[in-house]
PAZAPA-4460 file (N, C-alpha, C; in steps of 0.05 Angstrom, whole numbers, plus 32768, in hexadecimal, padded with zeros to 4 digits):
% residues 166
    n_x    n_y    n_z   ca_x   ca_y   ca_z    c_x    c_y    c_z   seq   type   mol
   7DC1   8FD0   79FE   7DB2   8FC1   7A17   7DC8   8FD2   7A2C     1      M     A
   7DC5   8FE5   7A42   7DD8   8FEB   7A55   7DDA   8FD6   7A6B     2      N     A
   7DF2   8FE0   7A7A   7DFD   8FBC   7A92   7DE6   8FC5   7AA4     3      R     A
   7DDB   8FDA   7AA8   7DC5   8FCF   7AC0   7DA9   8FBF   7AB0     4      E     A
   7DA3   8FC6   7A98   7D8A   8FB5   7A88   7D93   8F94   7A85     5      K     A
   7DAF   8F99   7A76   7DBE   8F7E   7A7A   7DBB   8F6D   7A9B     6      Q     A
   7DC0   8F76   7AA9   7DBF   8F6A   7AC6   7DA1   8F61   7ACE     7      R     A
   7D8E   8F6E   7ACA   7D76   8F68   7AC3   7D68   8F55   7ABC     8      E     A
   7D73   8F54   7A9E   7D6C   8F3B   7A92   7D7A   8F25   7A95     9      L     A
   7D8C   8F29   7AA2   7DA0   8F08   7AA9   7D93   8F05   7AC8    10      L     A
   7D88   8F15   7AD0   7D73   8F0D   7AEC   7D5C   8F00   7AE7    11      R     A
   7D54   8F07   7ACC   7D3B   8F00   7AC9   7D3B   8EE3   7AB8    12      L     A
   7D50   8EDE   7AAB   7D56   8EC4   7A9C   7D59   8EB4   7AB4    13      L     A
   7D64   8EB1   7ACC   7D70   8E9F   7ADE   7D5B   8E9E   7AEA    14      E     A
   7D47   8EAB   7AF4   7D2F   8EAC   7B00   7D1E   8EA1   7AF8    15      E     A
   7D17   8EA5   7ADA   7D01   8E8E   7AD0   7D0E   8E8E   7AAC    16      D     A
   7D1B   8E7C   7AA2   7D29   8E84   7A8A   7D0F   8E7A   7A72    17      S     A
   7CF5   8E78   7A7F   7CDC   8E73   7A6E   7CD2   8E85   7A62    18      R     A
   7CDF   8E9F   7A6F   7CCB   8EB9   7A66   7CD8   8EC0   7A4B    19      L     A
   7CBD   8ECA   7A34   7CBF   8ED1   7A1A   7CD3   8EE9   7A1D    20      T     A
   7CE2   8EF4   7A0B   7CED   8F04   7A01   7CDA   8F21   79FC    21      N     A
   7CC3   8F1D   79F9   7CAE   8F38   79FA   7CA7   8F38   7A14    22      E     A
   7CAB   8F25   7A2B   7C9D   8F25   7A44   7CB7   8F30   7A51    23      Q     A
   7CCB   8F2A   7A4B   7CE8   8F3E   7A56   7CEE   8F58   7A55    24      M     A
   7CE2   8F53   7A34   7CE4   8F74   7A29   7CD5   8F8A   7A43    25      G     A
   7CBF   8F81   7A39   7CAA   8F8E   7A51   7CAF   8F96   7A6B    26      T     A
   7CB8   8F7E   7A7A   7CD0   8F86   7A90   7CDF   8FA1   7A91    27      L     A
   7CF0   8F95   7A7C   7D08   8FA7   7A7B   7D05   8FC9   7A6E    28      L     A
   7CEB   8FC8   7A62   7CE7   8FE0   7A51   7CF2   8FE7   7A38    29      G     A
   7D00   8FC8   7A2B   7D05   8FC8   7A11   7CF9   8FB2   7A01    30      V     A
   7CFE   8FB9   79E5   7CF5   8FA5   79D3   7CF7   8F87   79C4    31      A     A
   7CED   8F76   79C9   7CF0   8F5B   79CF   7D07   8F5A   79B2    32      A     A
   7D0E   8F69   799F   7D1D   8F63   7992   7D3E   8F65   7993    33      E     A
   7D3E   8F7C   79B1   7D52   8F77   79BF   7D60   8F6C   79D1    34      E     A
   7D42   8F66   79E2   7D4C   8F50   79EC   7D5B   8F38   79E3    35      V     A
   7D50   8F2A   79D2   7D58   8F1B   79C1   7D6E   8F18   79B6    36      A     A
   7D7C   8F32   79B1   7D96   8F36   7999   7DAC   8F3C   79BA    37      D     A
   7DA5   8F41   79D7   7DAC   8F42   79E9   7DBD   8F2C   79FA    38      E     A
   7DA1   8F1A   79EE   7DA6   8EF3   79FC   7DBA   8EE8   79E5    39      I     A
   7DB8   8EEB   79CF   7DC2   8EE3   79C0   7DE6   8EEB   79C2    40      K     A
   7DEC   8F03   79C2   7E07   8F11   79D4   7E0E   8F02   79EA    41      R     A
   7DFD   8F01   79FF   7E04   8EF4   7A13   7E0D   8ED1   7A17    42      L     A
   7DF7   8EC8   7A07   7E03   8EA5   7A07   7E1E   8EAC   79E9    43      I     A
   7E1F   8EBD   79D7   7E3F   8EB7   79CB   7E53   8EBA   79DD    44      D     A
   7E4E   8ED0   79EB   7E62   8ED8   79FD   7E6F   8ECC   7A19    45      E     A
   7E54   8EB0   7A1A   7E5A   8E9B   7A2B   7E53   8EAD   7A44    46      K     A
   7E44   8EC2   7A43   7E43   8ECD   7A64   7E21   8EBB   7A6A    47      I     A
   7E12   8EBA   7A5A   7DFA   8E9F   7A5F   7E06   8E82   7A56    48      I     A
   7E08   8E72   7A60   7E19   8E52   7A60   7DFE   8E41   7A56    49      V     A
   7DE5   8E48   7A63   7DD9   8E2B   7A66   7DBC   8E3A   7A6A    50      K     A
   7DA0   8E2E   7A62   7D8B   8E31   7A6C   7D7B   8E21   7A7E    51      F     A
   7D85   8E1B   7A91   7D85   8DFE   7AA8   7D61   8DFC   7AB3    52      P     A
   7D58   8DE4   7AB2   7D39   8DE3   7AC3   7D4A   8DDB   7ADE    53      A     A
   7D3A   8DE3   7AEE   7D40   8DDA   7B05   7D28   8DBE   7B15    54      L     A
   7D38   8DA8   7B16   7D26   8D91   7B1B   7D22   8D89   7B36    55      V     A
   7D09   8D85   7B47   7D0E   8D7A   7B65   7D08   8D62   7B5B    56      N     A
   7D25   8D4B   7B61   7D27   8D2E   7B54   7D1A   8D20   7B74    57      W     A
   7D17   8D2D   7B83   7D0A   8D21   7B9A   7CED   8D15   7B95    58      E     A
   7CE0   8D2B   7B85   7CC7   8D20   7B7E   7CBF   8D08   7B5E    59      R     A
   7CDF   8D00   7B59   7CD6   8CEC   7B48   7CE5   8CDC   7B50    60      V     A
   7CC8   8CC3   7B51   7CCC   8CA9   7B65   7CE4   8C9D   7B50    61      N     A
   7CE9   8C8C   7B42   7D08   8C89   7B41   7D18   8C92   7B38    62      D     A
   7D22   8CAB   7B4A   7D38   8CB9   7B47   7D4D   8CA6   7B4A    63      N     A
   7D65   8CAC   7B2E   7D7E   8C92   7B36   7D94   8C97   7B45    64      P     A
   7D91   8CB9   7B43   7DB1   8CC4   7B53   7DAF   8CCC   7B6C    65      F     A
   7DC9   8CC8   7B7A   7DCE   8CD0   7B8C   7DE1   8CE8   7B8A    66      V     A
   7DE9   8CF8   7B99   7DF2   8D0F   7B96   7E04   8D18   7BAE    67      T     A
   7E20   8D1B   7BA7   7E33   8D19   7BBB   7E43   8D37   7BBD    68      A     A
   7E54   8D3D   7BCD   7E58   8D5A   7BD4   7E76   8D53   7BDE    69      M     A
   7E92   8D4D   7BCE   7EAA   8D44   7BD4   7EBA   8D5D   7BDB    70      I     A
   7EC7   8D5C   7BF4   7EDF   8D73   7BF8   7EF5   8D5D   7BEE    71      D     A
   7F05   8D72   7BEA   7F1E   8D69   7BDE   7F2E   8D7E   7BE5    72      V     A
   7F4D   8D70   7BF3   7F64   8D85   7BF9   7F75   8D7B   7BDC    73      K     A
   7F86   8D90   7BDB   7F99   8D8B   7BBB   7FB1   8D9D   7BC9    74      V     A
   7FC6   8D96   7BC5   7FE1   8DA4   7BC2   7FE5   8DB3   7BA8    75      A     A
   7FE1   8DCF   7BA6   7FE2   8DD3   7B8A   7FF9   8DD7   7B84    76      P     A
   7FFD   8DD7   7B6C   8016   8DDE   7B52   801B   8DFC   7B54    77      K     A
   8036   8DF9   7B50   8042   8E16   7B48   803A   8E16   7B28    78      R     A
   803A   8E32   7B25   802B   8E3D   7B15   800F   8E40   7B0F    79      E     A
   7FFC   8E27   7B15   7FEE   8E21   7B11   7FD5   8E19   7B25    80      V     A
   7FE1   8E19   7B3E   7FD8   8E1F   7B55   7FB7   8E07   7B5A    81      G     A
   7F9D   8E08   7B59   7F8F   8DF7   7B5D   7F7D   8DE3   7B3F    82      F     A
   7F87   8E03   7B31   7F7B   8E04   7B17   7F7A   8DE4   7B04    83      N     A
   7F8E   8DDC   7AFF   7F99   8DBF   7AF3   7F88   8DA7   7B04    84      E     A
   7F8E   8DA4   7B1D   7F77   8D97   7B21   7F61   8D9C   7B1F    85      V     A
   7F52   8DAC   7B26   7F35   8DB8   7B1D   7F30   8DBA   7B0D    86      A     A
   7F35   8DB0   7AFA   7F3A   8DB1   7AD5   7F2C   8D96   7AD2    87      E     A
   7F4B   8D85   7AD5   7F48   8D62   7AD6   7F26   8D5E   7AE5    88      R     A
   7F24   8D67   7AFD   7F0A   8D5B   7B09   7EED   8D62   7AFB    89      I     A
   7EF1   8D76   7AEC   7EDF   8D84   7ADC   7ECF   8D77   7ACB    90      S     A
   7EE9   8D6A   7AC0   7EE9   8D50   7AA2   7ED6   8D3E   7AA4    91      R     A
   7ED3   8D35   7AC0   7EC4   8D1C   7AC6   7EA7   8D27   7AC1    92      F     A
   7E93   8D19   7AAF   7E7D   8D19   7AAA   7E67   8D14   7AC4    93      P     A
   7E6F   8D05   7AD5   7E62   8CFF   7AF0   7E60   8D1C   7AFD    94      E     A
   7E72   8D2C   7AF6   7E7C   8D46   7B0F   7E64   8D5C   7B03    95      V     A
   7E55   8D68   7B12   7E41   8D7C   7B0F   7E52   8D99   7B14    96      E     A
   7E5F   8D9A   7B28   7E73   8DB4   7B25   7E8E   8DAF   7B3F    97      A     A
   7E9D   8DC2   7B3A   7EB1   8DC4   7B44   7EC2   8DE2   7B4E    98      V     A
   7EB8   8DE5   7B6C   7EC1   8E01   7B77   7EDC   8E00   7B85    99      Y     A
   7EED   8E18   7B84   7F04   8E1C   7B90   7EF5   8E2B   7BA5   100      L     A
   7EFC   8E22   7BC3   7EF3   8E30   7BDB   7F08   8E36   7BEE   101      M     A
   7EF9   8E4F   7C04   7F0D   8E57   7C0D   7EFE   8E50   7C2A   102      S     A
   7F18   8E52   7C42   7F03   8E58   7C5C   7EFD   8E39   7C5D   103      G     A
   7F07   8E29   7C57   7F00   8E08   7C5E   7F1E   8DFA   7C67   104      A     A
   7F1A   8DE8   7C6D   7F31   8DD0   7C6E   7F35   8DC2   7C54   105      N     A
   7F27   8DCB   7C41   7F31   8DB9   7C20   7F26   8DD3   7C0F   106      Y     A
   7F33   8DCA   7BF5   7F40   8DE2   7BEA   7F1B   8DD8   7BCE   107      D     A
   7F1A   8DC7   7BCA   7F05   8DC9   7BAC   7EED   8DB1   7BBA   108      L     A
   7EDE   8DC3   7BAF   7EBA   8DB3   7BBC   7EBC   8DA6   7B99   109      S     A
   7EB0   8D96   7B9D   7EAA   8D7F   7B7F   7E87   8D79   7B8A   110      V     A
   7E77   8D79   7B76   7E66   8D6B   7B7A   7E58   8D5B   7B64   111      V     A
   7E54   8D3C   7B64   7E50   8D2F   7B53   7E3C   8D24   7B54   112      M     A
   7E2E   8D1A   7B41   7E13   8D02   7B41   7E22   8CE5   7B39   113      E     A
   7E13   8CD3   7B4C   7E19   8CB7   7B46   7DFC   8CA5   7B49   114      G     A
   7DFF   8C8D   7B40   7DE5   8C7D   7B3A   7DDF   8C72   7B5C   115      K     A
   7DFC   8C72   7B6C   7DF9   8C65   7B7F   7E13   8C74   7B96   116      S     A
   7E0B   8C72   7BA9   7E20   8C70   7BBE   7E43   8C5F   7BB6   117      M     A
   7E39   8C4D   7BAF   7E4A   8C43   7BA8   7E63   8C47   7B93   118      R     A
   7E49   8C58   7B7A   7E56   8C58   7B6A   7E6A   8C78   7B68   119      E     A
   7E5E   8C84   7B83   7E64   8CA3   7B8C   7E8A   8C99   7B99   120      V     A
   7E86   8C83   7BA9   7E9F   8C76   7BBB   7EB5   8C6F   7B9F   121      A     A
   7EA6   8C61   7B8F   7EBF   8C5F   7B7F   7EC8   8C70   7B68   122      D     A
   7EB8   8C86   7B66   7EC4   8C9F   7B52   7ED6   8CAB   7B6A   123      F     A
   7ED2   8CA8   7B81   7EEB   8CB1   7B97   7F01   8CA9   7B96   124      V     A
   7EF3   8C8F   7B9E   7F15   8C7B   7BA2   7F1B   8C77   7B89   125      S     A
   7F10   8C7C   7B71   7F28   8C60   7B5E   7F30   8C81   7B49   126      Q     A
   7F22   8C97   7B49   7F20   8CAA   7B3B   7F2F   8CC9   7B49   127      K     A
   7F20   8CD3   7B58   7F20   8CEA   7B65   7F46   8CE7   7B78   128      L     A
   7F40   8CD1   7B87   7F5A   8CCF   7BA3   7F7D   8CD1   7B93   129      A     A
   7F6E   8CC0   7B7E   7F8F   8CB9   7B6E   7F91   8CCD   7B5A   130      T     A
   7F88   8CE5   7B5F   7F95   8D04   7B4D   7FA8   8D09   7B5A   131      F     A
   7FC4   8D0A   7B4D   7FDD   8D18   7B52   7FD8   8D31   7B64   132      E     A
   7FD8   8D3B   7B78   7FD1   8D54   7B86   7FBB   8D4D   7B9D   133      G     A
   7FB0   8D3D   7B93   7F9B   8D37   7BA9   7FA4   8D33   7BC9   134      V     A
   7F9D   8D3C   7BDD   7FA7   8D35   7BF6   7F93   8D22   7BFE   135      I     A
   7F7F   8D2C   7C00   7F65   8D18   7C0D   7F4C   8D25   7C09   136      S     A
   7F34   8D16   7C0C   7F1C   8D17   7BFF   7F06   8D14   7C20   137      T     A
   7EEB   8D19   7C15   7EDA   8D1D   7C25   7EC3   8D14   7C1D   138      A     A
   7EAE   8D00   7C1B   7E9D   8D04   7C0F   7E82   8D06   7C25   139      T     A
   7E6C   8D16   7C17   7E54   8D23   7C26   7E3D   8D23   7C09   140      H     A
   7E28   8D09   7C19   7E15   8D05   7C08   7DFF   8D1D   7C12   141      F     A
   7DF4   8D21   7C02   7DDA   8D38   7C02   7DC2   8D25   7BFC   142      I     A
   7DB3   8D25   7C1D   7D9B   8D0F   7C23   7D81   8D23   7C1F   143      L     A
   7D7D   8D3B   7C18   7D6B   8D47   7C11   7D6A   8D64   7C0A   144      K     A
   7D62   8D6D   7BFA   7D61   8D8A   7BE7   7D55   8D98   7BF1   145      R     A
   7D55   8DAD   7C07   7D42   8DC2   7C13   7D35   8DD7   7C03   146      Y     A
   7D5C   8DE7   7BF9   7D56   8E00   7BE7   7D77   8DFF   7BD4   147      K     A
   7D68   8E03   7BC0   7D80   8DFF   7BA5   7D75   8E16   7B89   148      H     A
   7D8B   8E23   7B89   7D8C   8E38   7B78   7D75   8E4A   7B7A   149      D     A
   7D6F   8E56   7B99   7D63   8E67   7BA4   7D45   8E5D   7BA9   150      G     A
   7D3A   8E43   7B9C   7D24   8E3A   7B99   7D1C   8E1C   7BB7   151      I     A
   7D09   8E25   7BBC   7D0A   8E11   7BD5   7CF5   8DF7   7BCE   152      S     A
   7D05   8DE8   7BD8   7CF4   8DCE   7BD0   7CD5   8DCB   7BE6   153      F     A
   7CDE   8DD1   7BF5   7CC6   8DC6   7C0F   7CB2   8DD5   7C0C   154      E     A
   7C9B   8DC4   7C06   7C81   8DD3   7C03   7C79   8DE4   7C25   155      E     A
   7C78   8DF9   7C22   7C74   8E05   7C3E   7C57   8DFF   7C41   156      R     A
   7C55   8DF5   7C61   7C35   8DF8   7C6A   7C39   8E09   7C84   157      D     A
   7C2C   8E24   7C77   7C2A   8E38   7C89   7C17   8E34   7C9F   158      D     A
   7C22   8E3D   7CBA   7C11   8E3A   7CD0   7BF9   8E4B   7CDA   159      D     A
   7BE0   8E39   7CD7   7BC5   8E48   7CCF   7BC1   8E4C   7CF5   160      H     A
   7BD0   8E43   7D01   7BBE   8E4D   7D20   7BC3   8E65   7D22   161      R     A
   7BAD   8E6E   7D3A   7BA4   8E8D   7D3F   7BBF   8E8F   7D58   162      M     A
   7BC7   8EA9   7D56   7BCE   8EB7   7D69   7BC6   8EBA   7D81   163      V     A
   7BCF   8EB0   7D93   7BC6   8EB2   7DB2   7BCB   8EC2   7DC4   164      V     A
   7BC3   8EDB   7DD0   7BD2   8EEA   7DDA   7BC5   8EF7   7DF6   165      T     A
   7BCC   8EF3   7E0F   7BC0   8EFC   7E2E   7BAF   8F13   7E33   166      P     A
***
């Protein structure tokens, strides 16, 4: 499969990984078998790493989690920079994501989930802040998600008023 078709396939999978190989083949103008072979190759090469569902947890009545974004200021080490600290933070199961940032007053952005604000606070104070090289942290709790991965969680109530002009 050429690069252009490969990129289209990846975009289709990102948008809706429930599409069948036949459906994707039709949209791409290739055989379903070629789609299946390409997906297998992309998985083997770790270009495709997961096929997730996007869940709006706010609609689940007994959602037991809080999500926090933690800004981490780090003293980089010679030869490894920020990689060593970022790798160590990534190993914690409650950590969802770790990003190296630019243009901010911090170096790493850590996204984590906990069962309560107290659990997040304990993680930050007992585990994260004690890492060698961590200078400071600032924790922000997500209160509401409006849009995630390009999907709006808000139901739009279109304005049905009539336009009045003079």
